[in-house]
N, CA, C and O atoms as CSV, one atom per row, in Angstrom:
chain,resi,resn,atom,element,x,y,z
A,1,MET,N,N,99.453,60.298,-64.785
A,1,MET,CA,C,98.344,60.934,-65.477
A,1,MET,C,C,97.503,61.665,-64.439
A,1,MET,O,O,97.119,61.077,-63.428
A,2,GLY,N,N,97.221,62.910,-64.674
A,2,GLY,CA,C,96.447,63.728,-63.742
A,2,GLY,C,C,94.964,63.650,-64.008
A,2,GLY,O,O,94.514,62.956,-64.920
A,3,GLY,N,N,94.224,64.357,-63.218
A,3,GLY,CA,C,92.778,64.423,-63.381
A,3,GLY,C,C,92.406,65.614,-64.236
A,3,GLY,O,O,93.074,65.905,-65.228
A,4,LEU,N,N,91.350,66.300,-63.858
A,4,LEU,CA,C,90.861,67.459,-64.574
A,4,LEU,C,C,91.952,68.518,-64.667
A,4,LEU,O,O,92.485,68.937,-63.639
A,5,LEU,N,N,92.293,68.957,-65.861
A,5,LEU,CA,C,93.327,69.966,-66.104
A,5,LEU,C,C,94.674,69.575,-65.503
A,5,LEU,O,O,95.429,70.438,-65.054
A,6,GLY,N,N,94.979,68.267,-65.494
A,6,GLY,CA,C,96.254,67.800,-64.997
A,6,GLY,C,C,96.329,67.691,-63.489
A,6,GLY,O,O,97.350,67.242,-62.967
A,7,GLU,N,N,95.302,68.078,-62.775
A,7,GLU,CA,C,95.273,67.994,-61.321
A,7,GLU,C,C,94.107,67.116,-60.892
A,7,GLU,O,O,93.139,66.965,-61.637
A,8,LYS,N,N,94.187,66.546,-59.719
A,8,LYS,CA,C,93.058,65.774,-59.192
A,8,LYS,C,C,92.104,66.751,-58.520
A,8,LYS,O,O,92.393,67.290,-57.452
A,9,VAL,N,N,90.964,66.967,-59.162
A,9,VAL,CA,C,89.976,67.921,-58.662
A,9,VAL,C,C,88.729,67.140,-58.264
A,9,VAL,O,O,88.010,66.657,-59.138
A,10,PRO,N,N,88.451,67.001,-56.960
A,10,PRO,CA,C,87.253,66.264,-56.552
A,10,PRO,C,C,85.993,67.056,-56.850
A,10,PRO,O,O,85.970,68.284,-56.765
A,11,MET,N,N,84.940,66.320,-57.203
A,11,MET,CA,C,83.631,66.943,-57.381
A,11,MET,C,C,82.930,66.933,-56.035
A,11,MET,O,O,82.738,65.866,-55.452
A,12,ILE,N,N,82.546,68.091,-55.530
A,12,ILE,CA,C,81.863,68.182,-54.251
A,12,ILE,C,C,80.435,67.659,-54.417
A,12,ILE,O,O,79.717,68.065,-55.331
A,13,PHE,N,N,80.040,66.761,-53.530
A,13,PHE,CA,C,78.717,66.165,-53.593
A,13,PHE,C,C,77.839,66.764,-52.503
A,13,PHE,O,O,78.348,67.109,-51.437
A,14,PRO,N,N,76.527,66.898,-52.740
A,14,PRO,CA,C,75.636,67.456,-51.711
A,14,PRO,C,C,75.685,66.649,-50.415
A,14,PRO,O,O,75.911,65.439,-50.436
A,15,ARG,N,N,75.474,67.318,-49.304
A,15,ARG,CA,C,75.444,66.663,-47.993
A,15,ARG,C,C,74.267,65.698,-47.939
A,15,ARG,O,O,73.163,66.031,-48.369
A,16,MET,N,N,74.503,64.524,-47.418
A,16,MET,CA,C,73.469,63.503,-47.313
A,16,MET,C,C,72.604,63.794,-46.082
A,16,MET,O,O,73.119,64.030,-44.989
A,17,SER,N,N,71.293,63.773,-46.276
A,17,SER,CA,C,70.373,63.955,-45.161
A,17,SER,C,C,69.180,63.021,-45.354
A,17,SER,O,O,68.825,62.684,-46.484
A,18,GLU,N,N,68.572,62.612,-44.262
A,18,GLU,CA,C,67.490,61.636,-44.293
A,18,GLU,C,C,66.295,62.176,-45.072
A,18,GLU,O,O,65.699,63.178,-44.676
A,19,ASN,N,N,65.942,61.522,-46.174
A,19,ASN,CA,C,64.783,61.927,-46.961
A,19,ASN,C,C,63.939,60.729,-47.393
A,19,ASN,O,O,63.001,60.873,-48.177
A,20,ASN,N,N,64.276,59.557,-46.880
A,20,ASN,CA,C,63.549,58.333,-47.216
A,20,ASN,C,C,63.184,57.617,-45.916
A,20,ASN,O,O,63.639,56.502,-45.662
A,21,VAL,N,N,62.364,58.266,-45.103
A,21,VAL,CA,C,62.048,57.787,-43.759
A,21,VAL,C,C,61.370,56.421,-43.790
A,21,VAL,O,O,61.682,55.563,-42.964
A,22,LYS,N,N,60.454,56.207,-44.725
A,22,LYS,CA,C,59.678,54.957,-44.759
A,22,LYS,C,C,60.296,53.901,-45.671
A,22,LYS,O,O,59.904,52.736,-45.604
A,23,GLY,N,N,61.247,54.276,-46.516
A,23,GLY,CA,C,61.793,53.344,-47.497
A,23,GLY,C,C,60.786,53.162,-48.617
A,23,GLY,O,O,59.638,52.805,-48.353
A,24,GLY,N,N,61.172,53.390,-49.823
A,24,GLY,CA,C,60.233,53.239,-50.940
A,24,GLY,C,C,60.692,54.000,-52.166
A,24,GLY,O,O,61.878,54.289,-52.324
A,25,TRP,N,N,59.752,54.320,-53.026
A,25,TRP,CA,C,60.045,54.993,-54.292
A,25,TRP,C,C,60.188,56.499,-54.077
A,25,TRP,O,O,59.424,57.107,-53.328
A,26,LEU,N,N,61.169,57.083,-54.741
A,26,LEU,CA,C,61.382,58.527,-54.734
A,26,LEU,C,C,61.526,59.002,-56.177
A,26,LEU,O,O,62.081,58.296,-57.019
A,27,ARG,N,N,61.025,60.193,-56.452
A,27,ARG,CA,C,61.201,60.809,-57.770
A,27,ARG,C,C,62.529,61.568,-57.732
A,27,ARG,O,O,62.735,62.431,-56.878
A,28,LEU,N,N,63.427,61.237,-58.663
A,28,LEU,CA,C,64.717,61.922,-58.750
A,28,LEU,C,C,64.626,63.232,-59.514
A,28,LEU,O,O,65.247,64.225,-59.135
A,29,ALA,N,N,63.851,63.231,-60.592
A,29,ALA,CA,C,63.748,64.431,-61.422
A,29,ALA,C,C,62.598,64.274,-62.405
A,29,ALA,O,O,62.148,63.164,-62.693
A,30,THR,N,N,62.135,65.404,-62.908
A,30,THR,CA,C,61.161,65.446,-63.999
A,30,THR,C,C,61.770,66.297,-65.092
A,30,THR,O,O,62.141,67.448,-64.862
A,31,ILE,N,N,61.874,65.727,-66.287
A,31,ILE,CA,C,62.457,66.464,-67.411
A,31,ILE,C,C,61.424,66.628,-68.520
A,31,ILE,O,O,60.496,65.829,-68.649
A,32,ILE,N,N,61.605,67.677,-69.313
A,32,ILE,CA,C,60.722,67.943,-70.446
A,32,ILE,C,C,61.190,67.110,-71.643
A,32,ILE,O,O,62.384,67.063,-71.940
A,33,ASN,N,N,60.257,66.462,-72.322
A,33,ASN,CA,C,60.581,65.655,-73.493
A,33,ASN,C,C,61.016,66.547,-74.658
A,33,ASN,O,O,60.570,67.688,-74.784
A,34,ARG,N,N,61.887,66.011,-75.496
A,34,ARG,CA,C,62.342,66.688,-76.715
A,34,ARG,C,C,61.634,66.054,-77.914
A,34,ARG,O,O,60.716,65.250,-77.750
A,35,ASP,N,N,62.066,66.421,-79.109
A,35,ASP,CA,C,61.448,65.828,-80.303
A,35,ASP,C,C,62.157,64.530,-80.693
A,35,ASP,O,O,63.157,64.149,-80.085
A,36,ALA,N,N,61.626,63.861,-81.714
A,36,ALA,CA,C,62.151,62.567,-82.137
A,36,ALA,C,C,63.552,62.665,-82.732
A,36,ALA,O,O,64.221,61.641,-82.869
A,37,PHE,N,N,64.017,63.851,-83.087
A,37,PHE,CA,C,65.326,64.014,-83.701
A,37,PHE,C,C,66.425,64.269,-82.673
A,37,PHE,O,O,67.586,64.442,-83.045
A,38,SER,N,N,66.081,64.294,-81.403
A,38,SER,CA,C,67.073,64.535,-80.344
A,38,SER,C,C,68.044,63.365,-80.263
A,38,SER,O,O,67.632,62.206,-80.293
A,39,ARG,N,N,69.325,63.670,-80.161
A,39,ARG,CA,C,70.362,62.642,-80.058
A,39,ARG,C,C,71.200,62.842,-78.805
A,39,ARG,O,O,72.336,62.371,-78.736
A,40,ASP,N,N,70.661,63.523,-77.833
A,40,ASP,CA,C,71.418,63.895,-76.648
A,40,ASP,C,C,71.178,62.949,-75.485
A,40,ASP,O,O,70.151,62.275,-75.406
A,41,CYS,N,N,72.149,62.915,-74.588
A,41,CYS,CA,C,72.035,62.187,-73.322
A,41,CYS,C,C,72.610,63.063,-72.215
A,41,CYS,O,O,73.450,63.928,-72.463
A,42,SER,N,N,72.152,62.830,-71.013
A,42,SER,CA,C,72.695,63.475,-69.821
A,42,SER,C,C,72.967,62.382,-68.800
A,42,SER,O,O,72.539,61.241,-68.977
A,43,MET,N,N,73.680,62.728,-67.727
A,43,MET,CA,C,74.016,61.721,-66.733
A,43,MET,C,C,73.975,62.325,-65.333
A,43,MET,O,O,74.420,63.453,-65.118
A,44,MET,N,N,73.431,61.552,-64.374
A,44,MET,CA,C,73.424,61.971,-62.975
A,44,MET,C,C,74.099,60.910,-62.115
A,44,MET,O,O,74.024,59.714,-62.395
A,45,GLU,N,N,74.755,61.380,-61.069
A,45,GLU,CA,C,75.374,60.510,-60.071
A,45,GLU,C,C,74.434,60.477,-58.870
A,45,GLU,O,O,73.993,61.523,-58.393
A,46,VAL,N,N,74.130,59.280,-58.387
A,46,VAL,CA,C,73.198,59.126,-57.271
A,46,VAL,C,C,73.892,58.339,-56.162
A,46,VAL,O,O,74.460,57.273,-56.400
A,47,HIS,N,N,73.835,58.888,-54.940
A,47,HIS,CA,C,74.347,58.205,-53.745
A,47,HIS,C,C,73.147,57.852,-52.885
A,47,HIS,O,O,72.211,58.643,-52.770
A,48,PHE,N,N,73.165,56.673,-52.279
A,48,PHE,CA,C,72.136,56.361,-51.299
A,48,PHE,C,C,72.722,55.452,-50.228
A,48,PHE,O,O,73.580,54.610,-50.493
A,49,ALA,N,N,72.228,55.653,-49.009
A,49,ALA,CA,C,72.747,54.907,-47.864
A,49,ALA,C,C,71.710,54.886,-46.750
A,49,ALA,O,O,70.881,55.788,-46.633
A,50,ASN,N,N,71.775,53.833,-45.928
A,50,ASN,CA,C,70.913,53.797,-44.752
A,50,ASN,C,C,71.653,54.441,-43.585
A,50,ASN,O,O,72.765,54.947,-43.734
A,51,TYR,N,N,71.011,54.411,-42.429
A,51,TYR,CA,C,71.615,54.978,-41.219
A,51,TYR,C,C,72.941,54.284,-40.943
A,51,TYR,O,O,73.014,53.057,-40.995
A,52,ASN,N,N,73.967,55.030,-40.657
A,52,ASN,CA,C,75.319,54.558,-40.375
A,52,ASN,C,C,76.022,54.009,-41.618
A,52,ASN,O,O,77.110,53.444,-41.506
A,53,CYS,N,N,75.424,54.164,-42.791
A,53,CYS,CA,C,76.040,53.804,-44.080
A,53,CYS,C,C,76.411,52.320,-44.186
A,53,CYS,O,O,77.332,51.970,-44.925
A,54,SER,N,N,75.706,51.443,-43.456
A,54,SER,CA,C,76.025,50.021,-43.558
A,54,SER,C,C,75.556,49.437,-44.892
A,54,SER,O,O,76.181,48.507,-45.401
A,55,ASN,N,N,74.478,49.957,-45.465
A,55,ASN,CA,C,74.033,49.608,-46.820
A,55,ASN,C,C,74.138,50.877,-47.648
A,55,ASN,O,O,73.537,51.898,-47.313
A,56,HIS,N,N,74.898,50.812,-48.726
A,56,HIS,CA,C,75.169,52.023,-49.501
A,56,HIS,C,C,75.441,51.670,-50.961
A,56,HIS,O,O,75.751,50.527,-51.296
A,57,ALA,N,N,75.317,52.670,-51.809
A,57,ALA,CA,C,75.655,52.495,-53.224
A,57,ALA,C,C,75.864,53.858,-53.862
A,57,ALA,O,O,75.331,54.872,-53.413
A,58,ILE,N,N,76.651,53.846,-54.917
A,58,ILE,CA,C,76.822,55.005,-55.792
A,58,ILE,C,C,76.588,54.492,-57.203
A,58,ILE,O,O,77.200,53.510,-57.625
A,59,ILE,N,N,75.700,55.161,-57.932
A,59,ILE,CA,C,75.396,54.733,-59.298
A,59,ILE,C,C,75.464,55.930,-60.236
A,59,ILE,O,O,75.288,57.075,-59.820
A,60,LEU,N,N,75.721,55.647,-61.493
A,60,LEU,CA,C,75.616,56.650,-62.559
A,60,LEU,C,C,74.452,56.249,-63.441
A,60,LEU,O,O,74.383,55.118,-63.923
A,61,ILE,N,N,73.531,57.191,-63.650
A,61,ILE,CA,C,72.355,56.959,-64.479
A,61,ILE,C,C,72.455,57.849,-65.705
A,61,ILE,O,O,72.567,59.069,-65.584
A,62,GLY,N,N,72.414,57.247,-66.877
A,62,GLY,CA,C,72.325,58.000,-68.122
A,62,GLY,C,C,70.859,58.229,-68.442
A,62,GLY,O,O,70.007,57.416,-68.084
A,63,ILE,N,N,70.564,59.331,-69.112
A,63,ILE,CA,C,69.190,59.635,-69.504
A,63,ILE,C,C,69.200,60.001,-70.984
A,63,ILE,O,O,69.761,61.022,-71.380
A,64,ARG,N,N,68.580,59.161,-71.785
A,64,ARG,CA,C,68.486,59.478,-73.211
A,64,ARG,C,C,67.346,60.461,-73.394
A,64,ARG,O,O,66.299,60.337,-72.758
A,65,HIS,N,N,67.552,61.432,-74.258
A,65,HIS,CA,C,66.510,62.421,-74.516
A,65,HIS,C,C,65.737,62.009,-75.762
A,65,HIS,O,O,66.049,60.990,-76.377
A,66,GLY,N,N,64.769,62.764,-76.122
A,66,GLY,CA,C,63.938,62.459,-77.276
A,66,GLY,C,C,62.483,62.642,-76.907
A,66,GLY,O,O,62.160,63.269,-75.898
A,67,SER,N,N,61.599,62.088,-77.736
A,67,SER,CA,C,60.171,62.258,-77.479
A,67,SER,C,C,59.704,61.419,-76.287
A,67,SER,O,O,58.713,61.765,-75.644
A,68,TYR,N,N,60.393,60.337,-75.988
A,68,TYR,CA,C,60.105,59.527,-74.804
A,68,TYR,C,C,61.423,59.188,-74.108
A,68,TYR,O,O,61.957,58.095,-74.299
A,69,PRO,N,N,61.951,60.113,-73.302
A,69,PRO,CA,C,63.225,59.875,-72.618
A,69,PRO,C,C,63.135,58.687,-71.668
A,69,PRO,O,O,62.058,58.333,-71.188
A,70,ALA,N,N,64.290,58.080,-71.409
A,70,ALA,CA,C,64.337,56.967,-70.463
A,70,ALA,C,C,65.716,56.910,-69.823
A,70,ALA,O,O,66.721,57.172,-70.485
A,71,PRO,N,N,65.771,56.570,-68.546
A,71,PRO,CA,C,67.061,56.403,-67.887
A,71,PRO,C,C,67.645,55.025,-68.172
A,71,PRO,O,O,66.911,54.094,-68.502
A,72,PHE,N,N,68.966,54.892,-68.046
A,72,PHE,CA,C,69.636,53.602,-68.145
A,72,PHE,C,C,70.812,53.608,-67.178
A,72,PHE,O,O,71.406,54.653,-66.915
A,73,LEU,N,N,71.137,52.450,-66.661
A,73,LEU,CA,C,72.213,52.341,-65.690
A,73,LEU,C,C,73.555,52.322,-66.410
A,73,LEU,O,O,73.781,51.480,-67.278
A,74,VAL,N,N,74.442,53.242,-66.055
A,74,VAL,CA,C,75.782,53.290,-66.632
A,74,VAL,C,C,76.716,52.412,-65.807
A,74,VAL,O,O,77.417,51.565,-66.361
A,75,CYS,N,N,76.734,52.604,-64.486
A,75,CYS,CA,C,77.532,51.746,-63.604
A,75,CYS,C,C,76.999,51.845,-62.184
A,75,CYS,O,O,76.281,52.779,-61.831
A,76,LYS,N,N,77.370,50.857,-61.383
A,76,LYS,CA,C,76.923,50.829,-59.992
A,76,LYS,C,C,78.032,50.265,-59.119
A,76,LYS,O,O,78.864,49.481,-59.574
A,77,GLY,N,N,78.027,50.676,-57.863
A,77,GLY,CA,C,78.970,50.156,-56.895
A,77,GLY,C,C,78.353,50.262,-55.519
A,77,GLY,O,O,77.566,51.172,-55.257
A,78,GLY,N,N,78.699,49.346,-54.644
A,78,GLY,CA,C,78.151,49.358,-53.296
A,78,GLY,C,C,77.730,47.970,-52.875
A,78,GLY,O,O,78.078,46.978,-53.515
A,79,ASN,N,N,76.977,47.908,-51.791
A,79,ASN,CA,C,76.603,46.604,-51.237
A,79,ASN,C,C,75.098,46.434,-51.044
A,79,ASN,O,O,74.673,45.636,-50.209
A,80,THR,N,N,74.300,47.158,-51.788
A,80,THR,CA,C,72.859,47.081,-51.580
A,80,THR,C,C,72.123,47.071,-52.917
A,80,THR,O,O,72.705,47.378,-53.958
A,81,SER,N,N,70.852,46.720,-52.878
A,81,SER,CA,C,70.051,46.652,-54.103
A,81,SER,C,C,69.137,47.874,-54.215
A,81,SER,O,O,68.865,48.560,-53.230
A,82,PHE,N,N,68.681,48.121,-55.415
A,82,PHE,CA,C,67.814,49.258,-55.713
A,82,PHE,C,C,67.063,48.948,-56.999
A,82,PHE,O,O,67.358,47.967,-57.682
A,83,LYS,N,N,66.091,49.792,-57.320
A,83,LYS,CA,C,65.337,49.673,-58.565
A,83,LYS,C,C,65.274,51.044,-59.215
A,83,LYS,O,O,65.330,52.061,-58.524
A,84,LEU,N,N,65.160,51.081,-60.521
A,84,LEU,CA,C,64.945,52.314,-61.280
A,84,LEU,C,C,63.671,52.173,-62.095
A,84,LEU,O,O,63.306,51.074,-62.511
A,85,ALA,N,N,62.999,53.293,-62.318
A,85,ALA,CA,C,61.783,53.305,-63.132
A,85,ALA,C,C,61.620,54.690,-63.740
A,85,ALA,O,O,62.292,55.642,-63.343
A,86,TYR,N,N,60.718,54.787,-64.709
A,86,TYR,CA,C,60.389,56.076,-65.314
A,86,TYR,C,C,58.950,56.048,-65.792
A,86,TYR,O,O,58.368,54.985,-66.005
A,87,LYS,N,N,58.388,57.235,-65.956
A,87,LYS,CA,C,57.035,57.371,-66.490
A,87,LYS,C,C,57.034,58.547,-67.451
A,87,LYS,O,O,57.320,59.681,-67.068
A,88,SER,N,N,56.707,58.260,-68.705
A,88,SER,CA,C,56.684,59.302,-69.739
A,88,SER,C,C,55.262,59.643,-70.132
A,88,SER,O,O,54.391,58.776,-70.212
A,89,SER,N,N,55.048,60.918,-70.374
A,89,SER,CA,C,53.799,61.391,-70.965
A,89,SER,C,C,54.186,62.086,-72.270
A,89,SER,O,O,55.346,62.037,-72.678
A,90,ASP,N,N,53.233,62.725,-72.917
A,90,ASP,CA,C,53.548,63.452,-74.149
A,90,ASP,C,C,54.455,64.644,-73.893
A,90,ASP,O,O,55.188,65.070,-74.786
A,91,ARG,N,N,54.411,65.189,-72.675
A,91,ARG,CA,C,55.141,66.423,-72.366
A,91,ARG,C,C,56.411,66.223,-71.545
A,91,ARG,O,O,57.425,66.868,-71.815
A,92,ASN,N,N,56.372,65.320,-70.523
A,92,ASN,CA,C,57.539,65.191,-69.651
A,92,ASN,C,C,57.752,63.744,-69.218
A,92,ASN,O,O,56.930,62.866,-69.484
A,93,THR,N,N,58.889,63.521,-68.538
A,93,THR,CA,C,59.250,62.196,-68.049
A,93,THR,C,C,59.741,62.310,-66.611
A,93,THR,O,O,60.600,63.136,-66.303
A,94,ASP,N,N,59.186,61.470,-65.731
A,94,ASP,CA,C,59.630,61.371,-64.342
A,94,ASP,C,C,60.592,60.201,-64.216
A,94,ASP,O,O,60.383,59.155,-64.829
A,95,ILE,N,N,61.651,60.374,-63.417
A,95,ILE,CA,C,62.636,59.328,-63.177
A,95,ILE,C,C,62.579,58.975,-61.694
A,95,ILE,O,O,62.634,59.856,-60.836
A,96,TYR,N,N,62.468,57.671,-61.399
A,96,TYR,CA,C,62.272,57.193,-60.028
A,96,TYR,C,C,63.376,56.230,-59.606
A,96,TYR,O,O,63.994,55.566,-60.439
A,97,ILE,N,N,63.612,56.167,-58.289
A,97,ILE,CA,C,64.519,55.187,-57.704
A,97,ILE,C,C,63.853,54.585,-56.475
A,97,ILE,O,O,63.113,55.264,-55.763
A,98,TYR,N,N,64.120,53.304,-56.233
A,98,TYR,CA,C,63.583,52.609,-55.072
A,98,TYR,C,C,64.739,52.103,-54.230
A,98,TYR,O,O,65.618,51.398,-54.724
A,99,PHE,N,N,64.733,52.467,-52.960
A,99,PHE,CA,C,65.707,51.992,-51.987
A,99,PHE,C,C,64.905,51.648,-50.741
A,99,PHE,O,O,64.356,52.539,-50.093
A,100,ALA,N,N,64.831,50.361,-50.396
A,100,ALA,CA,C,63.895,49.877,-49.373
A,100,ALA,C,C,64.304,50.181,-47.937
A,100,ALA,O,O,63.530,49.902,-47.022
A,101,GLN,N,N,65.474,50.734,-47.707
A,101,GLN,CA,C,65.954,50.964,-46.343
A,101,GLN,C,C,65.229,52.141,-45.701
A,101,GLN,O,O,65.224,53.244,-46.249
A,102,VAL,N,N,64.614,51.910,-44.536
A,102,VAL,CA,C,63.968,53.008,-43.809
A,102,VAL,C,C,65.041,53.900,-43.188
A,102,VAL,O,O,66.174,53.472,-42.969
A,103,ASN,N,N,64.665,55.137,-42.913
A,103,ASN,CA,C,65.579,56.130,-42.338
A,103,ASN,C,C,66.867,56.248,-43.149
A,103,ASN,O,O,67.966,56.295,-42.597
A,104,SER,N,N,66.708,56.294,-44.450
A,104,SER,CA,C,67.858,56.367,-45.346
A,104,SER,C,C,67.854,57.693,-46.106
A,104,SER,O,O,66.962,58.525,-45.938
A,105,CYS,N,N,68.861,57.861,-46.934
A,105,CYS,CA,C,68.934,59.088,-47.722
A,105,CYS,C,C,69.355,58.753,-49.144
A,105,CYS,O,O,70.079,57.791,-49.399
A,106,ILE,N,N,68.875,59.582,-50.056
A,106,ILE,CA,C,69.224,59.490,-51.463
A,106,ILE,C,C,69.496,60.916,-51.930
A,106,ILE,O,O,68.661,61.804,-51.757
A,107,GLU,N,N,70.643,61.124,-52.510
A,107,GLU,CA,C,70.996,62.437,-53.066
A,107,GLU,C,C,71.557,62.244,-54.459
A,107,GLU,O,O,72.040,61.163,-54.797
A,108,LYS,N,N,71.494,63.285,-55.267
A,108,LYS,CA,C,71.972,63.195,-56.641
A,108,LYS,C,C,72.691,64.471,-57.047
A,108,LYS,O,O,72.548,65.522,-56.423
A,109,LYS,N,N,73.466,64.341,-58.114
A,109,LYS,CA,C,74.148,65.488,-58.702
A,109,LYS,C,C,74.265,65.216,-60.199
A,109,LYS,O,O,74.636,64.118,-60.613
A,110,TRP,N,N,73.947,66.223,-61.003
A,110,TRP,CA,C,74.106,66.084,-62.450
A,110,TRP,C,C,75.593,66.111,-62.772
A,110,TRP,O,O,76.300,67.045,-62.395
A,111,VAL,N,N,76.060,65.087,-63.467
A,111,VAL,CA,C,77.459,65.016,-63.881
A,111,VAL,C,C,77.632,65.698,-65.232
A,111,VAL,O,O,78.549,66.497,-65.422
A,112,THR,N,N,76.748,65.376,-66.164
A,112,THR,CA,C,76.709,66.047,-67.462
A,112,THR,C,C,75.258,66.372,-67.765
A,112,THR,O,O,74.358,65.590,-67.461
A,113,LYS,N,N,75.042,67.518,-68.360
A,113,LYS,CA,C,73.692,67.892,-68.782
A,113,LYS,C,C,73.785,68.379,-70.218
A,113,LYS,O,O,74.600,69.238,-70.553
A,114,SER,N,N,72.943,67.818,-71.046
A,114,SER,CA,C,72.859,68.284,-72.421
A,114,SER,C,C,72.435,69.750,-72.424
A,114,SER,O,O,71.675,70.184,-71.558
A,115,SER,N,N,72.921,70.499,-73.387
A,115,SER,CA,C,72.546,71.915,-73.474
A,115,SER,C,C,71.063,72.095,-73.765
A,115,SER,O,O,70.515,73.173,-73.535
A,116,ILE,N,N,70.404,71.047,-74.273
A,116,ILE,CA,C,68.964,71.157,-74.560
A,116,ILE,C,C,68.096,70.576,-73.455
A,116,ILE,O,O,66.870,70.624,-73.546
A,117,LEU,N,N,68.723,70.018,-72.394
A,117,LEU,CA,C,67.938,69.426,-71.311
A,117,LEU,C,C,67.182,70.507,-70.552
A,117,LEU,O,O,67.774,71.480,-70.087
A,118,THR,N,N,65.881,70.331,-70.431
A,118,THR,CA,C,65.049,71.223,-69.636
A,118,THR,C,C,64.512,70.424,-68.462
A,118,THR,O,O,63.769,69.460,-68.645
A,119,ILE,N,N,64.891,70.829,-67.255
A,119,ILE,CA,C,64.462,70.139,-66.044
A,119,ILE,C,C,63.247,70.868,-65.486
A,119,ILE,O,O,63.313,72.058,-65.177
A,120,GLN,N,N,62.155,70.156,-65.363
A,120,GLN,CA,C,60.934,70.751,-64.821
A,120,GLN,C,C,60.948,70.728,-63.292
A,120,GLN,O,O,60.508,71.682,-62.650
A,121,ASN,N,N,61.451,69.637,-62.711
A,121,ASN,CA,C,61.514,69.515,-61.252
A,121,ASN,C,C,62.786,68.754,-60.911
A,121,ASN,O,O,62.949,67.608,-61.330
A,122,ASP,N,N,63.686,69.369,-60.161
A,122,ASP,CA,C,64.966,68.757,-59.827
A,122,ASP,C,C,65.045,68.353,-58.362
A,122,ASP,O,O,66.125,68.021,-57.873
A,123,ASN,N,N,63.917,68.376,-57.650
A,123,ASN,CA,C,63.892,68.022,-56.232
A,123,ASN,C,C,63.613,66.536,-56.062
A,123,ASN,O,O,62.771,65.967,-56.757
A,124,ILE,N,N,64.330,65.912,-55.128
A,124,ILE,CA,C,64.050,64.515,-54.792
A,124,ILE,C,C,62.828,64.501,-53.883
A,124,ILE,O,O,62.800,65.176,-52.854
A,125,GLU,N,N,61.807,63.718,-54.278
A,125,GLU,CA,C,60.559,63.684,-53.524
A,125,GLU,C,C,60.155,62.245,-53.231
A,125,GLU,O,O,60.131,61.406,-54.131
A,126,TYR,N,N,59.838,61.964,-51.967
A,126,TYR,CA,C,59.334,60.650,-51.590
A,126,TYR,C,C,57.915,60.506,-52.131
A,126,TYR,O,O,57.077,61.379,-51.905
A,127,ILE,N,N,57.633,59.404,-52.847
A,127,ILE,CA,C,56.284,59.185,-53.377
A,127,ILE,C,C,55.658,57.891,-52.869
A,127,ILE,O,O,54.470,57.662,-53.098
A,128,GLY,N,N,56.416,57.041,-52.189
A,128,GLY,CA,C,55.880,55.808,-51.622
A,128,GLY,C,C,55.761,54.695,-52.632
A,128,GLY,O,O,56.675,53.883,-52.775
A,129,ASN,N,N,54.635,54.645,-53.342
A,129,ASN,CA,C,54.392,53.612,-54.346
A,129,ASN,C,C,54.649,54.155,-55.743
A,129,ASN,O,O,54.458,55.341,-56.009
A,130,LEU,N,N,55.078,53.281,-56.614
A,130,LEU,CA,C,55.317,53.657,-58.007
A,130,LEU,C,C,53.985,53.987,-58.683
A,130,LEU,O,O,53.036,53.210,-58.575
A,131,PRO,N,N,53.898,55.126,-59.378
A,131,PRO,CA,C,52.632,55.515,-60.028
A,131,PRO,C,C,52.215,54.521,-61.114
A,131,PRO,O,O,53.056,53.859,-61.723
A,132,ASP,N,N,50.905,54.427,-61.345
A,132,ASP,CA,C,50.395,53.588,-62.427
A,132,ASP,C,C,50.972,54.061,-63.744
A,132,ASP,O,O,51.094,55.264,-63.977
A,133,GLY,N,N,51.329,53.123,-64.607
A,133,GLY,CA,C,51.860,53.443,-65.925
A,133,GLY,C,C,53.369,53.605,-65.951
A,133,GLY,O,O,53.944,53.784,-67.024
A,134,ALA,N,N,54.029,53.548,-64.797
A,134,ALA,CA,C,55.491,53.669,-64.767
A,134,ALA,C,C,56.125,52.341,-65.213
A,134,ALA,O,O,55.552,51.268,-65.022
A,135,THR,N,N,57.299,52.439,-65.801
A,135,THR,CA,C,58.026,51.274,-66.312
A,135,THR,C,C,59.276,51.046,-65.473
A,135,THR,O,O,60.121,51.933,-65.354
A,136,GLU,N,N,59.389,49.850,-64.891
A,136,GLU,CA,C,60.620,49.501,-64.163
A,136,GLU,C,C,61.688,49.088,-65.155
A,136,GLU,O,O,61.398,48.446,-66.165
A,137,ILE,N,N,62.931,49.461,-64.861
A,137,ILE,CA,C,64.058,49.117,-65.707
A,137,ILE,C,C,64.706,47.853,-65.152
A,137,ILE,O,O,64.965,47.755,-63.953
A,138,GLN,N,N,64.963,46.898,-66.023
A,138,GLN,CA,C,65.621,45.673,-65.599
A,138,GLN,C,C,67.107,45.941,-65.390
A,138,GLN,O,O,67.800,46.367,-66.314
A,139,LEU,N,N,67.596,45.695,-64.180
A,139,LEU,CA,C,69.001,45.897,-63.851
A,139,LEU,C,C,69.685,44.541,-63.779
A,139,LEU,O,O,69.127,43.582,-63.246
A,140,SER,N,N,70.881,44.468,-64.312
A,140,SER,CA,C,71.582,43.179,-64.264
A,140,SER,C,C,72.621,43.162,-63.184
A,140,SER,O,O,73.306,42.156,-63.002
């Protein structure tokens, strides 16, 4: 059995570079909320690792759309722990990840995007502490 179109086609992932110098919470993306009748989901692949990749993980995060979007963990692999959180307002939703390793990197790539998904900010930004009103997601 082949991959995409009968051939194994790798998905090129962005180059990893240090963007989590202090270790802490980072904003992965900010998306615009949809209406209550939205039935769409999107998914992003997130890689994170410390210096020399001794602690690393690859996760898939699903994002349900609607009036109050929220991320959910699809799958995870690796040897380290992390946290996910989100903060919704009436207009948009921020998605956060926590990786405590200093001098580490976190990169992401959208695997699937709903045709109605509107991304307000797609840059990974270090924020340090989780903002007031954000909700942590329980990971099992």
